[in-house]
N, C-alpha and C positions, 0 to 999 in steps of 0.2 A: 448478744444476750448474756447476762451475768451467769457464771457457772453456778452460783448458789440457786438461782432461779430455775435453771435447768435440772439441777439435782433434785430440788424440791418437787418439780413436776414429775420426774421419774419416780421418786419415792411415793407420790400420791397415786400414780398409775399402777405401781407395783403393789401398793397396799390394797387397792380396790380388787385386783385379781387375787391377792393373797387371801382375802377373806374366803373367796370361792374355793381356792386351792386347799386351804387349811381345813375347811369344813369337809370337803370331799375326801382329801387324803386321810384325815382323822377317821372318818367313817369306814373307809376302805382298809385302813390300817388295823382296825379292830378284827379283821379276818386273820391277821397273822397269829396272834396269840390263840385264836380259836382253832385254826386249821393245824398248827403245830402241837396241838394238844389231842386232836382226835384222829389225825393222820399219822401213819408210820413215816419214817425218814425216807423210805423207798417211794411211797405214793406222793409224798411232798416234793421229792426230787423230779418225779414225772410231771407234776403240775408246772414246775419251774422250767422244765425242758420245753414244754409247749409255749410257756410265756417268754422263752428266749427267742422263739421263732417269730412271734406276732410282731414285735417292734421292727424286725428286719423286713418282714413283708410290707408293713406300713410305710416305711421309708421308700421302698421301691414303688409302690403304688401311688403315693402322693406325688412322687417325682419332683420334690422340691417346690411344688406349686403353691403350697401354703405360705411359705416365705416370699415366693414371687408375688403372690396376692398382695401382701403388705406393701412390697416395693412399688408395684404398679398402681395400686389404689391411691397412693400418694400423688400420682401424676394425673389422675382423672379429674377433668374439669366440671363434668356434668354428671347427673344421675344416669343418663343414658350410657355413658362410658363405663360408669361402675357397674351397671347391669350387664353390659356386654363382657366385662372382665369376669364377673361372677359366673355367668352362663358358660363361658369358654372353659374356665378353670374347673368348675364343678362338673360340667358334662364330660371333660376329659378324664378326671379322677374316677367318676362313677362308672364310666365305660371300662376303664382298666381294671377296677375292682370286680366288675361283672365277669369279664373274660377271665380273670384270675379264678374266680369261683368255678367256672366251667371247667377250666384245665385241671384244677385240684380234684374235682368230682370224678374226672376220668382216671386219675392215678392215685386215688385215695387208698386203695388196698396195698399197692406196692409201698407207698410211703409209710403206711402203718406198720408194715413188716419190718422195714428198715429201722424204724424208731422203737420197735418192740412195744407197740401200744395198740389198743383197740381201735379199729377203723372209725367207730363213732366219735372217738375223741378227736381224730383228725378232721372229721366232717364238721363237728362243732367249732373247732379252732378255725376252720376255713370260713364258716358262716360269720364268725365274730370279726374276722379280718375284713370281710366284704363290708359289713355294716359300719365298722369304724371308719373305713376309708370314704364311704359315701358321706359321712358326717364331717369329714376333715375340713373341706372348704367352708361349709356353713358355719363351723365353729371359728374358723379364721375370720370370716366376715363379721361375726359378733365382736371379736377382739378389735378388729380394725375400725369398727364404728363406735367403739367405746360402750357398747351395751352390757355393762358389767352385771347388772341385775338379772338380765335374761341369761346370760352366760352362767351365772351362779346357780339359778334355778335349774338349768339344764344339767349342769355338772353334779350338783348335790342330789337332785332326784335320781339320777342315773346310778350314783354310788349307793344311795340308800336302798334302791331296788336290788342292786347287786348283793349287798350285805344280807338283806332280808331273804332273797331267794337262795343264796348259798346256805345259810343256816337252815332254812326250810328243807332244802334237799337232803342235807346231811343228817337232819334229825328225823325226817319222815321216810325217806326211801331206804328200804332194807338193802343192806350190803353196800351202801353208798361209799363208806369209808375205804373200800378197797379199790376205788377208782378215782382218777383226777378229772373224770368227765364233768362232774357236777360243778366244779369250780368254774369251768369254761361255759357250761350251760347258763349258770347264773349271770355270768358277764354278758353273754349274748343277749339275754332278756333285758338287761339293764341298758346296753348299748342301743337296742331297738327302741326302748322307751325314750332315750335321749334323742335319737334320730327323729322320732315322731314329734317331739317337742320343738325340734328345729325347723320342721317343715313349714309352719306358717310364715316365718321370717323369710326362709329360703325361697318360697314361691313368690313372695313380693319382689324379690330381687331378680328372679328368673325371667328371661325374655327369649325371644327367637334369634337374637343377634350373636350367634356363635361366629367367632373370627379366627380363621386359620392363620391369618397374617399376625394377629395379636398373639396367638398361641405360639407361633415360631419365635416371636420376640421374647416371650416369657421363658420359653425353653432355653433360649441362649443364656439367660440369667440363671435359671433354676436347675438345669441338668447338672452343672458342676456341684451344686449343693446336694442334689440327689446322690450323685456318685460319692461325695464326701460323707453323706448321711449313711449310705450303704456300708462304707468302710468303717464309719464311726460306730454304728450299731453292731457290726460284726465284731469290732474291738471290744465292745461292752459285753457281748453275750457269747462270744465264740468259747470263752472259758467254760461255760456250762456245757456246751456240746462236747468239748474235749474231755472234761471230767467224766462225762457220761459214757463216752465211747472209748477212751484211752485206759481207764481203770478196769481191773477185773470185773466181770459182770456181776459177781456176787456182792461186791461192795460199791459199785458205781452209783446205784440209785440212792444209797444211804449218804455217801460222801457229797453227792450233789444236793441232797436235801439239807444237810448241815450247812454247807457253804452258802446256799441261797437264803436260809433262815437267818444267818448272821448278816447277810447282805441286806435283809429287810430292816435290821436295826441301823445299819450304816446309811440306809436310804432316807433316814430322817434328815441328813444333811442334804441329800439329793432333792428332797422336797422343797428345801429352801432355795436351791438352785433352780427348780422348776418354777417356783412362784416368782422368782426374780425374772426369769426368762419370759414368762407370760406378759409382764409389763415392759420389760426392756426391749424385746425384739421389735414390736411395732413402734416403740418410742424412738429408737435409734435409727430406724429406717424411714422416718417421715420426712427427712430432707433438711437437716441443719446445715449451717455453713461449716466449712472445714474446721475453722478455728473453734467454733462452739462445740462441734462434735468431738474434736481431740480433747478439749478441756473436760468435757462431761465424761467421756470414756475413761480418761486417766483417773478422775476423781471416783467415778463409780466402781472401778476395779479395786481401788484402795479400800473403800468402804465395804465392798463385798468381801474382800479378804479378811478385814477385821471381824466381820460378823461370821464368816465361815470358820475361822479359827476358834472363835468363841464356841460355836456349835460343836466343832471337833472336840474341844476341851470338855464340854458338858457330857458328851456321850462317852469319851474315853475315861475321864476321871471317875465317872459314876457307872462304869460298864457292868459292875456286879448288879446294880439295881435294874439297869436296862435289859439285863439278860433275862429277866422275868417276862419280857415280852413274848419270848419263845418258849416252847415246852422244854422240859428238863432233858429230853433225849437229844436236843439240838445244841445245848450249851457248851458242848465240848469244843465247839469251834470259835469261841469268843476270843482266842488269842489273836485271830486275824482281823478283828474289828478295827483296830487303829490303822492297819494297812488300807482297809476298804474306805474308811473315813478320809484318809489322806488322798486316795484316788478320787473320791467324790469331790473334795475340796479343789483339787487341781482341774477336775472337769469343769467346775464353776468358773474358775479363772479362765479357762479355755473359752467358755461362752463369751466373756467380756473381750477376749482377744480375737473373737470371730467377727465382731461388728465392723471393724475397719474394712475388711475386704468385701463385706456385703454392702456397706455404704459407698465404697469406691467402685462398685460393680467389678471387682476382681475375684469373682467367686471360683475361679479355677484354682486359686491358692488353696481352697479347702481340700482339694483332691490330694495335693502334695502332703499337707499336714496330716490328714487322717490316714492316707495311704501309708506313711512312715509309721504311724502308731499301730495299724493293724499288722504290718510286717513284724514290728517288735513284739507285739502281743502273741502273734502266732508262733514265732520262733522260741520265745521264752516259755510259752505254755508247753510246747512240744518237748522242750529240754527239762522243764521243772516238774510238771504233773506226774510223770511216771515214778519219780523218786520222792516228791514232796506232797503229792495229792493236792488238795485245794489250797494248801499253804503256798504252793508254787503259783497257782493261778492268781492269788492275792498279790504276790510280789510282781508278777508280770504286769498286773493292771497298774500298779503305781509307776513302774518304770515307763510304760507306754504313755501314761498321761503326762508324766514329766517331760518326756521327749516331745510330745505334741505342743505343750506349753512353750517350751523353748523354741521350737521351730516357728510357731505362730508369732512369738515375740520378735525374733530376729528378722522375719519377713516383714513384719509391721514396720520395724525400725528402718528397714531399706526402702519400702515402697510408700508408706503412709505414716510417718513418724508421729507417734503419740507420746506426750510427755508423762509417762508412767513414773510415779514416785518409787523407784526401786529401792532406795535407801530406807524409806519408811516401811514398805511392804516386806523387805528383807528383815527388818527389825522385828516386825510382828511374828514372822515365821520363827525366828531364833528365840524370841521371848516365849512364844507359845510352845515351842519344842522343849525349852528349859523347864517350863512348868509341868509339861507331860512327863519329863524324866524324873522330876521331883515326886510325881505321883506314885512312882514305884517304891519310894521310900515309905510313903503314907500307907501303901497297901499292906505293910507289915502290922499296922496298927488294928486293934479290934474295933468292930461296930462304929459307934458314933464318933469316936476319935478320928478314924479315917475320913468319914463323911464330912466332919467339921473342917478339918485341915484342907481337904480337897475343895470345899466350898470357898475357904479363905483364898486359896491359890487362884481359883477361877475369878473371885472378886478383885484380886490384885491385878489380874490381866485387863479386866474391864475398866478399872479405875485408871490404870496407866494409859490405855487406849483413849479414854475419854479426855484425860488431861492433856495428852499430846495433840489430839485433834481439835479440841475446843477450848483449851487453856482455862477450864474452870468456869467459862461463861455459862449462863443459864440457857436452857434449851429454848425457852419462850423467846429470849432475845435474839437467839440465832434464827429462829423461825421468821420472826418479824423482819430481820434484816434481809432474809432471802426473798421476801415478797417484792 
């Protein structure tokens, strides 16, 4: 299969899910400027403390079975086999989520005391985790079957309800701005609506054919991914917990609030990564020949890097303008934006470097890679946060991501060689870094002079990348040749 054809298929699949992701992320992103203008740094910090726990719990409770579902669905020969796979994975995740809810209800008060939060906040967070995990396999099934319109309706409806409910609570409930509860409550309502929308399709796939033998087989593939996911999420969110618990109580909430508000701006690059992953994960796990996979993975990594650096430059060159996304009290942390952007860019490259061991059924490798990243994150945060505050957390995140990218690349080269174009990728990093360095000179200029020169610098990067990759050929010609 021609590499160009494979990449065109990947681009089409990513674009389909991108529409859904962009719509939902944009709606959800509207909450950032809203919440950072009505909540104090302390309350906003508590919101993000809770949202640092949720991804960790989700990874544990799904047990890597969503990715396992993609892998094993490609092996199903009949509808009956697909229904057995769905019933087995969904039933297992739903049961684990229910047990988690019961356990959390029993120790709700103690956890609330440790986290210095209202027990009602912990209860709402628990309910949200349960609902999200019950919906995890049905969402994976929609992606695997290519039901992009259905997926988009569920996603966008849920986010729309979330935004509307959050605004309603904080504008109508007396004293709401003094608590993080209503952010979680709005999310819980939205997730419940999304789950209800998923039920018709899920019930059509459901059967009585639960298979413990199939479950054992999937676990063999998925458990290493779960272990890696736990460590990966810990690496992503442990800095929030450490900022909250290591800094003096009187400033911890506010420091965490500023850090996470700036991270929301940097998350614009992460959204690009998430959009790409939505299309790329089921695509790369559908069973290409080794040669086709290697060629496509190498090319996709290069083009992802080009686009990721472009987004990095947009957000960093025009950081003053993007700062208005958050309230004025949170803008003191904008100095760490380039570091968080770089970390998110490296995380996206790491996604591309994870497909080789998933496709080769060497998922144990993920544990070694993410384990090293978590260890580095933990050590650096413990060393840097007491003296540098959230600046230390940003540095630790970059170093950790860089180490995981390097580890995954060298393991890939040893066990499943992929012909990554390191020379071209290295050039784009150096060229993008040079443009970023030049932006410090333009920062001295006033108003439109700075914006104009930064725009020209960005345009130069894009033109050079286009020239190098396509040699000035027309896009239409390239598209036709790839078909």
